[in-house]
C-alpha positions as CSV (number, residue, x, y, z in Angstrom):
1,X,90.9,125.7,89.0
2,X,92.0,122.1,90.0
3,X,89.8,120.3,92.6
4,X,90.4,117.3,94.8
5,X,88.8,115.1,92.1
6,X,91.4,116.2,89.6
7,X,94.1,114.5,91.6
8,X,95.0,111.1,90.2
9,X,96.5,108.2,92.3
10,X,99.8,108.9,90.6
11,X,99.6,112.6,91.5
12,X,98.8,111.8,95.1
13,X,101.7,109.4,95.5
14,X,104.1,111.9,94.1
15,X,102.7,114.7,96.2
16,X,103.0,112.6,99.4
17,X,106.6,111.7,98.4
18,X,105.9,108.0,98.8
19,X,109.1,105.9,98.3
20,X,109.3,105.4,94.5
21,X,109.5,101.6,94.8
22,X,106.4,101.4,97.0
23,X,104.6,103.9,94.8
24,X,105.3,101.8,91.7
25,X,104.0,98.7,93.4
26,X,100.8,100.6,94.5
27,X,100.3,101.7,90.9
28,X,100.5,98.1,89.8
29,X,98.0,97.1,92.5
30,X,95.7,99.7,91.1
31,X,96.3,98.5,87.6
32,X,95.3,95.0,88.8
33,X,92.1,96.3,90.3
34,X,91.3,98.1,87.0
35,X,91.8,94.8,85.1
36,X,89.6,92.9,87.5
37,X,86.8,95.5,87.4
38,X,86.7,95.0,83.6
39,X,86.7,91.2,83.9
40,X,83.9,91.3,86.5
41,X,81.6,93.3,84.3
42,X,81.9,90.7,81.5
43,X,82.3,87.5,83.5
44,X,78.9,86.2,82.7
45,X,79.6,86.4,79.0
46,X,82.9,84.5,79.2
47,X,81.7,81.6,81.4
48,X,83.7,82.9,84.4
49,X,80.9,82.6,87.0
50,X,81.0,79.4,89.0
51,X,83.3,77.0,90.8
52,X,86.8,76.2,89.7
53,X,86.8,72.7,91.3
54,X,89.7,73.5,93.6
55,X,90.2,74.7,97.2
56,X,92.4,77.5,98.6
57,X,94.8,77.5,101.5
58,X,91.8,78.3,103.8
59,X,90.1,75.1,102.5
60,X,87.5,77.3,100.8
61,X,86.0,76.3,97.4
62,X,87.6,78.5,94.8
63,X,85.6,80.3,92.2
64,X,86.8,80.7,88.6
65,X,87.2,84.4,89.2
66,X,89.3,83.7,92.4
67,X,91.8,81.9,90.2
68,X,91.7,84.6,87.5
69,X,92.1,87.4,90.1
70,X,95.1,85.6,91.6
71,X,96.8,85.4,88.2
72,X,96.0,89.0,87.4
73,X,97.5,90.4,90.6
74,X,100.5,88.1,90.5
75,X,101.4,88.8,86.8
76,X,100.7,92.5,87.0
77,X,102.4,93.2,90.3
78,X,105.4,91.1,89.3
79,X,106.2,93.9,86.8
80,X,107.2,96.1,89.8
81,X,111.0,95.5,90.0
82,X,111.2,95.8,93.8
83,X,108.6,93.1,94.5
84,X,110.4,90.0,95.9
85,X,107.5,87.9,97.2
86,X,103.8,87.5,96.4
87,X,101.7,86.0,99.2
88,X,98.1,85.0,98.2
89,X,95.2,83.5,99.9
90,X,94.6,81.4,96.8
91,X,98.0,79.7,96.8
92,X,99.6,77.5,99.5
93,X,103.2,78.7,99.2
94,X,104.9,82.1,99.0
95,X,105.8,82.9,95.4
96,X,109.4,84.3,95.4
97,X,109.9,86.4,92.3
98,X,113.6,87.2,92.9
99,X,116.4,86.6,95.3
100,X,115.3,88.7,98.3
101,X,117.4,91.7,99.4
102,X,116.9,94.0,102.4
103,X,114.3,96.6,101.5
104,X,112.6,94.6,98.7
105,X,108.8,94.5,99.0
106,X,106.4,91.7,99.9
107,X,102.8,91.8,98.7
108,X,100.0,90.1,100.7
109,X,96.7,89.8,98.9
110,X,93.3,88.2,98.9
111,X,92.8,88.7,95.2
112,X,89.0,88.5,95.2
113,X,87.3,88.5,98.6
114,X,83.6,87.6,98.8
115,X,83.6,85.8,95.4
116,X,80.5,83.8,96.4
117,X,78.6,87.1,96.1
118,X,79.2,87.0,92.3
119,X,76.4,84.6,91.6
120,X,73.9,87.1,93.1
121,X,75.5,90.2,91.6
122,X,76.7,91.7,94.9
123,X,79.9,93.6,95.5
124,X,83.3,91.9,95.9
125,X,86.7,93.2,96.6
126,X,90.5,92.8,96.7
127,X,92.4,93.2,100.0
128,X,96.2,93.8,100.2
129,X,99.1,94.9,102.3
130,X,102.8,95.6,101.7
131,X,105.8,95.0,103.9
132,X,109.6,94.8,103.4
133,X,112.2,92.1,103.3
134,X,114.2,92.6,106.6
135,X,117.6,91.2,105.5
136,X,119.4,89.9,102.5
137,X,118.3,86.4,101.6
138,X,115.6,86.4,104.4
139,X,112.5,84.5,103.4
140,X,110.5,85.3,106.5
141,X,107.2,87.0,105.5
142,X,105.5,87.2,108.9
143,X,105.2,90.7,110.1
144,X,103.6,92.7,113.0
145,X,100.8,95.0,111.9
146,X,103.0,98.1,112.7
147,X,105.6,96.9,110.3
148,X,103.5,97.2,107.2
149,X,104.2,100.0,104.8
150,X,100.7,100.3,103.5
151,X,97.4,98.5,103.3
152,X,94.1,98.8,101.5
153,X,91.4,97.3,99.5
154,X,89.5,97.7,96.2
155,X,85.7,97.3,96.0
156,X,84.0,96.4,92.7
157,X,80.5,97.7,93.0
158,X,78.4,100.4,91.5
159,X,81.8,102.2,91.2
160,X,85.3,100.8,91.6
161,X,86.8,102.2,94.8
162,X,90.5,102.0,95.9
163,X,91.1,102.7,99.6
164,X,94.6,103.2,100.9
165,X,96.5,103.9,104.1
166,X,100.2,104.5,104.5
167,X,100.0,104.5,108.3
168,X,98.5,107.9,108.9
169,X,95.0,108.6,107.7
170,X,92.9,106.8,105.1
171,X,92.2,108.0,101.6
172,X,90.0,106.7,98.8
173,X,90.1,106.9,95.0
174,X,87.3,106.2,92.6
175,X,87.9,104.8,89.1
176,X,86.8,107.4,86.5
177,X,85.0,105.4,83.8
178,X,85.8,108.2,81.3
179,X,89.5,107.7,81.3
180,X,90.0,104.6,83.5
181,X,92.1,106.6,86.1
182,X,91.7,106.4,89.9
183,X,91.0,109.9,91.2
184,X,91.0,111.1,94.8
185,X,87.4,111.3,96.1
186,X,87.9,111.3,99.9
187,X,91.1,112.6,101.4
188,X,90.1,112.0,105.0
189,X,88.0,108.9,105.4
190,X,86.5,108.6,108.9
191,X,84.2,106.3,110.9
192,X,81.1,108.4,111.8
193,X,80.7,109.3,115.4
194,X,77.1,108.2,115.2
195,X,75.3,105.8,112.8
196,X,72.1,103.8,112.5
197,X,73.7,100.4,112.3
198,X,76.3,98.5,114.3
199,X,77.6,95.0,113.4
200,X,80.1,92.7,115.0
201,X,81.2,89.1,114.5
202,X,80.6,87.3,117.9
203,X,81.4,83.8,116.6
204,X,84.6,83.6,118.7
205,X,83.2,85.0,121.9
206,X,83.1,81.5,123.4
207,X,86.9,81.3,123.3
208,X,87.1,84.2,125.8
209,X,85.6,82.0,128.5
210,X,82.3,83.9,128.7
211,X,78.9,82.5,128.4
212,X,77.1,85.2,126.3
213,X,78.3,87.9,123.9
214,X,77.8,91.5,125.0
215,X,74.4,93.1,124.6
216,X,74.6,95.4,121.6
217,X,72.1,98.3,121.3
């Protein structure tokens, strides 16, 4: 009898009747994550750990694997025929892959978030979101959050995890090392009602015109 863990990412996309163009792009995003998971495991043996000697659009020092991840995501996802634009944290300008038509897709990605963790063997990830071109020849890539078609992230840790949302609910898939296929492992991800830890980033509290951040217990 089939179980939840027998459901591949492709099976899930078909069962959810996700638009074929979007489903194809998500499959290419997943393929990019699989390629990066493989690169990360062998990075130390291929002299890919360390600085690239360049800075990204956020003025952060790029790592060699930042540059590699950007190339992997761009080249792999460009194979999706509906992808018109690739917007990366690692590159200053939007990469237009075709003349944009209404309904074409736009991919926004941080190809390798937390790359400074690599030198101490901690988890890193890829963050992404997808929206649409609003009109023929429009090169406006700025969108409100509610206008995105899907968003998610991949985590490269003890296992490789792909987390997705298409606007209702959040699901996660784990890369099966036996056949290199993402399989559904959590169909209803939730934030626990109670937990033993709580963390916030209070670095911008001063901009709210208050003296001290709230007391967290």
